[in-house]
C-alpha positions in Angstrom: 11.3 -50.7 -135.3 10.1 -54.3 -135.7 6.6 -54.9 -134.2 5.7 -57.6 -131.8 2.6 -58.8 -130.0 2.9 -56.3 -127.2 3.3 -53.4 -129.6 0.4 -54.6 -131.8 -1.9 -54.9 -128.7 -0.9 -51.4 -127.6 -1.6 -50.0 -131.0 -5.0 -51.7 -131.1 -5.8 -50.3 -127.7 -5.0 -46.8 -128.9 -7.0 -47.2 -132.0 -10.1 -48.4 -130.1 -9.9 -45.8 -127.3 -9.5 -42.9 -129.8 -12.4 -44.2 -131.8 -14.6 -44.3 -128.8 -13.4 -40.8 -127.8 -14.4 -39.4 -131.1 -17.5 -41.4 -131.9 -18.9 -42.1 -128.4 -20.6 -45.5 -127.6 -20.5 -48.0 -130.4 -20.8 -51.8 -130.6 -17.9 -54.2 -131.0 -19.1 -55.1 -134.5 -19.0 -51.4 -135.5 -15.5 -51.1 -134.0 -14.3 -54.0 -136.2 -16.0 -52.5 -139.3 -14.5 -49.0 -138.8 -11.0 -50.0 -137.7 -10.5 -53.0 -139.9 -9.5 -55.1 -136.9 -10.8 -58.6 -136.7 -13.8 -59.3 -134.4 -11.6 -61.5 -132.3 -9.0 -58.7 -131.9 -11.7 -56.2 -131.0 -13.2 -58.6 -128.4 -9.8 -59.3 -126.9 -8.9 -55.6 -126.6 -12.2 -54.5 -125.2 -12.1 -57.3 -122.6 -8.7 -56.1 -121.5 -9.8 -52.5 -121.3 -12.9 -53.5 -119.3 -10.7 -55.4 -116.8 -8.8 -52.2 -116.3 -12.1 -50.2 -116.0 -11.1 -48.0 -118.9 -14.2 -49.0 -121.0 -17.7 -50.1 -120.0 -20.8 -51.4 -121.6 -23.7 -49.0 -121.9 -27.4 -49.7 -122.2 -28.5 -51.0 -125.5 -30.4 -48.6 -127.8 -34.0 -49.6 -128.8 -34.5 -50.5 -132.4 -37.3 -51.4 -134.7 -35.9 -54.7 -135.9 -36.2 -57.9 -133.9 -33.3 -60.0 -132.6 -30.6 -59.3 -130.1 -29.5 -55.6 -130.1 -25.7 -54.9 -130.1 -24.3 -53.7 -126.8 -22.5 -50.3 -127.1 -19.1 -49.9 -125.5 -17.9 -46.5 -124.2 -14.9 -45.1 -122.4 -15.4 -45.3 -118.6 -14.7 -41.6 -118.1 -16.1 -41.6 -114.6 -14.1 -44.4 -113.1 -10.7 -42.7 -113.1 -9.4 -39.3 -112.1 -6.8 -36.7 -113.2 -5.5 -33.7 -111.4 -4.7 -30.4 -113.1 -2.6 -27.5 -111.8 -2.1 -24.2 -113.6 0.7 -22.2 -112.0 0.2 -18.4 -111.7 2.4 -15.8 -110.1 0.5 -15.7 -106.8 -1.9 -18.6 -107.0 -2.4 -22.1 -108.4 -5.6 -23.1 -110.2 -6.4 -26.6 -109.1 -9.0 -29.1 -110.6 -9.9 -32.7 -110.1 -11.5 -34.2 -113.3 -12.7 -37.4 -114.8 -11.0 -38.7 -117.9 -12.9 -36.3 -120.1 -11.5 -33.4 -118.1 -15.0 -32.7 -116.7 -14.4 -30.9 -113.3 -15.4 -32.8 -110.2 -13.8 -30.4 -107.7 -12.0 -27.1 -108.1 -10.2 -24.6 -105.9 -7.7 -21.8 -106.1 -4.7 -22.0 -103.8 -2.8 -18.9 -102.8 1.0 -19.1 -103.1 3.3 -17.2 -100.8 6.5 -19.1 -101.8 7.0 -19.3 -105.5 10.2 -21.3 -105.2 9.8 -24.8 -106.9 9.7 -26.3 -103.4 7.0 -23.9 -102.3 4.9 -24.6 -105.4 5.2 -28.3 -105.0 4.2 -28.2 -101.3 1.2 -26.2 -102.2 0.2 -28.7 -104.9 0.7 -31.6 -102.5 -1.5 -29.9 -99.9 -4.4 -29.4 -102.3 -4.7 -33.0 -103.4 -6.5 -34.4 -100.3 -8.7 -31.3 -100.3 -9.8 -31.9 -103.9 -10.3 -35.7 -103.3 -12.4 -35.0 -100.2 -14.5 -32.3 -102.0 -15.3 -34.8 -104.8 -15.8 -37.7 -102.3 -13.5 -39.9 -104.3 -10.4 -42.1 -103.5 -6.8 -41.1 -104.1 -6.2 -44.6 -105.6 -8.4 -43.6 -108.6 -5.9 -40.9 -109.7 -4.2 -41.9 -113.0 -1.9 -38.9 -113.2 -1.2 -35.2 -112.6 -0.8 -32.5 -115.2 0.9 -29.2 -114.5 0.9 -26.2 -116.8 3.7 -23.7 -116.4 4.2 -20.4 -118.2 7.5 -20.6 -120.0 9.5 -22.9 -122.1 8.9 -26.5 -121.2 10.4 -29.8 -122.4 7.5 -32.2 -121.9 9.6 -35.2 -122.8 12.0 -34.7 -119.9 9.6 -32.8 -117.6 12.0 -29.9 -117.4 11.1 -26.3 -117.1 13.8 -24.8 -119.4 12.9 -21.3 -118.3 10.1 -19.5 -116.8 10.8 -15.7 -116.5 7.6 -15.3 -114.5 9.1 -17.5 -111.7 12.8 -17.1 -112.4 13.3 -20.8 -113.0 15.8 -22.4 -115.3 16.6 -26.0 -116.2 14.3 -27.2 -113.4 13.3 -30.9 -113.3 9.9 -29.9 -112.0 8.0 -33.1 -113.0 10.5 -35.4 -111.3 10.5 -33.2 -108.2 6.7 -33.3 -107.9 6.4 -37.0 -108.7 8.9 -37.8 -105.9 6.8 -35.7 -103.5 3.3 -37.1 -104.4 4.1 -40.6 -105.8 1.8 -40.1 -108.8 2.9 -39.9 -112.5 3.3 -36.3 -113.6 3.2 -34.6 -117.0 4.1 -30.9 -117.6 3.9 -28.5 -120.5 3.5 -24.8 -121.3 0.0 -23.5 -120.3 -1.1 -22.6 -123.8 0.0 -26.1 -125.1 -2.0 -27.6 -122.3 -5.1 -25.7 -123.4 -4.5 -26.9 -126.9 -4.2 -30.5 -125.7 -7.6 -30.2 -124.0 -9.0 -28.7 -127.2 -7.5 -31.6 -129.3 -9.0 -34.3 -127.1 -12.4 -32.9 -126.1 -12.9 -29.4 -127.5 -13.4 -27.6 -130.8 -10.1 -29.1 -132.0 -11.2 -32.7 -131.9 -12.8 -32.3 -135.3 -9.6 -30.9 -136.9 -6.2 -32.3 -137.6 -4.5 -28.9 -137.9 -5.5 -26.0 -135.8 -4.1 -23.1 -133.7 -5.0 -22.4 -130.0 -4.7 -18.7 -129.3 -4.7 -17.7 -125.6 -4.9 -14.1 -124.4 -4.7 -13.2 -120.7 -1.7 -12.1 -118.6 0.4 -13.2 -121.7 -0.3 -14.2 -125.3 0.5 -17.5 -126.8 -0.5 -19.5 -129.9 0.0 -23.2 -129.8 0.0 -25.2 -133.0 -1.5 -28.6 -133.5 -0.2 -30.2 -136.7 -1.4 -33.6 -137.8 -3.0 -34.1 -134.3 0.2 -33.3 -132.5 1.4 -30.3 -130.5 4.3 -28.7 -132.4 6.9 -27.9 -129.8 9.7 -26.9 -132.1 13.4 -27.8 -131.9 13.9 -26.3 -128.4 10.4 -26.5 -127.0 9.9 -22.8 -127.8 7.3 -22.9 -130.5 4.1 -20.9 -130.2 5.6 -17.9 -128.4 3.6 -15.4 -130.3 3.5 -13.1 -127.4 7.3 -12.6 -127.7 7.2 -11.5 -131.3 8.6 -8.0 -131.5 5.7 -5.8 -132.2 7.0 -2.3 -131.2 10.8 -2.0 -131.6 12.4 -0.6 -128.4 8.9 -0.6 -126.9 7.7 -1.5 -123.4 9.7 -3.8 -121.2 8.4 -7.4 -121.3 8.6 -9.9 -118.4 11.1 -11.8 -120.6 13.6 -8.9 -120.3 13.3 -7.8 -123.9 11.5 -4.7 -125.2 8.5 -4.4 -127.6 7.1 -7.9 -127.3 3.5 -8.3 -128.4 2.3 -9.3 -125.0 3.8 -6.1 -123.5 1.6 -4.1 -125.9 -1.6 -6.2 -126.1 -2.1 -8.5 -123.2 -4.4 -7.7 -120.2 -1.7 -5.9 -118.1 -1.2 -3.5 -121.0 -4.9 -2.8 -121.3 -5.1 -1.8 -117.7 -1.9 0.3 -117.9 -3.3 2.1 -121.0 -6.5 2.9 -119.1 -4.4 4.4 -116.3 -2.1 6.4 -118.5 -5.0 7.9 -120.5 -7.2 8.7 -117.5 -4.6 9.2 -114.7 -6.5 6.8 -112.5 -6.0 3.2 -111.7 -8.6 0.6 -112.5 -9.0 -3.1 -111.5 -9.6 -5.8 -114.0 -13.2 -6.3 -112.8 -13.8 -2.6 -113.2 -12.3 -2.7 -116.7 -14.5 -5.6 -117.7 -17.5 -3.8 -116.3 -16.6 -0.8 -118.5 -16.4 -3.0 -121.5 -19.8 -4.5 -120.7 -21.3 -1.0 -120.5 -19.7 -0.1 -123.8 -17.4 2.6 -122.4 -15.7 4.4 -125.3 -12.2 4.3 -123.9 -12.3 0.7 -122.9 -13.6 -0.3 -126.3 -10.9 1.8 -128.0 -8.2 0.1 -126.0 -9.5 -3.3 -126.9 -9.8 -2.4 -130.5 -6.1 -1.3 -130.6 -5.0 -4.5 -128.8 -7.2 -6.7 -131.0 -5.9 -5.1 -134.2 -2.3 -5.6 -133.1 -2.9 -9.2 -132.2 -4.7 -9.8 -135.5 -1.9 -8.4 -137.5 0.6 -10.9 -136.0 -2.0 -13.7 -136.1 -2.2 -13.2 -139.9 1.5 -14.0 -140.2 0.9 -17.3 -138.3 -2.0 -18.2 -140.6 0.2 -17.4 -143.7 2.9 -19.6 -142.4 1.0 -22.6 -141.1 -2.5 -22.5 -142.7 -4.6 -23.9 -139.7 -8.1 -25.1 -140.4 -9.5 -23.2 -137.4 -8.3 -20.9 -134.6 -9.6 -21.6 -131.1 -9.4 -18.6 -128.8 -9.1 -18.9 -125.0 -7.7 -17.1 -122.0 -9.3 -14.7 -119.6 -9.6 -11.9 -122.2 -12.2 -14.0 -124.0 -14.6 -12.4 -121.5 -14.4 -9.2 -123.4 -16.2 -10.9 -126.3 -16.4 -9.2 -129.7 -15.0 -6.0 -128.4 -11.7 -7.8 -128.6 -12.4 -10.7 -131.0 -13.9 -8.6 -133.8 -10.8 -6.4 -134.4 -8.6 -9.5 -134.1 -10.7 -11.2 -136.8 -11.0 -8.2 -139.0 -7.3 -7.4 -139.0 -6.3 -11.0 -139.4 -8.5 -11.4 -142.5 -7.1 -8.2 -143.9 -3.5 -9.5 -143.8 -4.0 -13.2 -144.6 -2.8 -14.2 -148.0 -5.1 -17.1 -149.0 -7.1 -18.8 -146.3 -9.2 -17.1 -143.6 -9.7 -19.6 -140.8 -12.7 -19.3 -138.5 -12.0 -17.7 -135.1 -13.9 -19.6 -132.4 -13.9 -18.7 -128.7 -14.1 -21.7 -126.4 -13.4 -20.8 -122.8 -14.8 -21.4 -119.3 -13.2 -20.2 -116.0 -11.6 -23.6 -115.3 -10.1 -24.1 -118.8 -6.5 -23.5 -117.7 -6.6 -26.1 -115.0 -8.6 -28.5 -117.2 -5.9 -28.1 -119.9 -3.3 -29.2 -117.3 -5.4 -32.2 -116.4 -5.6 -33.1 -120.1 -1.8 -33.5 -120.0 -2.4 -36.5 -117.8 -5.4 -37.9 -119.5 -3.9 -37.8 -123.0 -1.5 -40.7 -122.2 -4.6 -43.0 -122.0 -5.2 -42.3 -125.7 -1.5 -42.5 -126.7 0.5 -45.3 -125.1 3.8 -43.7 -126.3 3.5 -40.7 -123.9 5.5 -41.6 -120.9 5.2 -39.4 -117.7 7.5 -36.5 -117.5 8.2 -37.5 -113.9 
């Protein structure tokens, strides 16, 4: 494709915004030196970005030498907003963030109607509540991100399938955008977590990494050369649906023996019940882990070893620099992570990437918000809807 002035300007914008995202506040002279752009080009682009309130001048830093000190420029994270929604079976995790996906307001909305229309109406109803909670204006919203468990085509905004909700070939992004009149981006929930890690988390320092998430399900998103690898049919990273036990337990996808059916959180609680004959809630199970209950630790050890065995295959195939671990099960700490790490290292062929936990309670929804904020750093990402 032949370049023109508009394309060149957009490329320069992306170059400068991503430099500021990675380096923090720096002067225009430093931008020119690092990027190789002319001082005039840097001045032009930063002026344009300042007019849009995407960048801002910060206070100068005191120095020992005399003369005029350079004025650092930074991304104006606080001036714009993004909304993130993580769809669950019975609820939606909702967050309003700045451009760095720092939460400004959060809430969890119960969902009685899991039809697409029901989910969309619930999302629409939460937006003014989040805006009011943060004391901001709806006009400051730059976009909405929605993460959906399933196979998602982010380019078209289509939910190809979500066994959890029984959806197929659903133009969810378009439907939501028509309802709320805000640009919408959607993706699989684990991919959204990986996007947040790539922009502002552990992954920002790595070009190739994996994002492993363990909770109700298990997924492993791959970032290759700074891009989420979606695969040919938007089905990459479905580690939870690797067959781990042939003809094993029934998975929510309808197949038997999937890894998530034998190692995700629902399995842990089922194992507790089958071994003791009594039911236990997730909070009670977490409390048992915290108090080093032998049975709880044994269950986590078994699940961690099973996950680690399959994770080793992923490492052997894709050779990530690092593996970032998230999901609710991170709460169990080394009781789960240590057997994952040990078994993975036992079965890896050559490299043994570091396993790093990076999770806070709002990470799912913040990941969804990152789907909306990432377009600021990459002009080629059009809204899904």
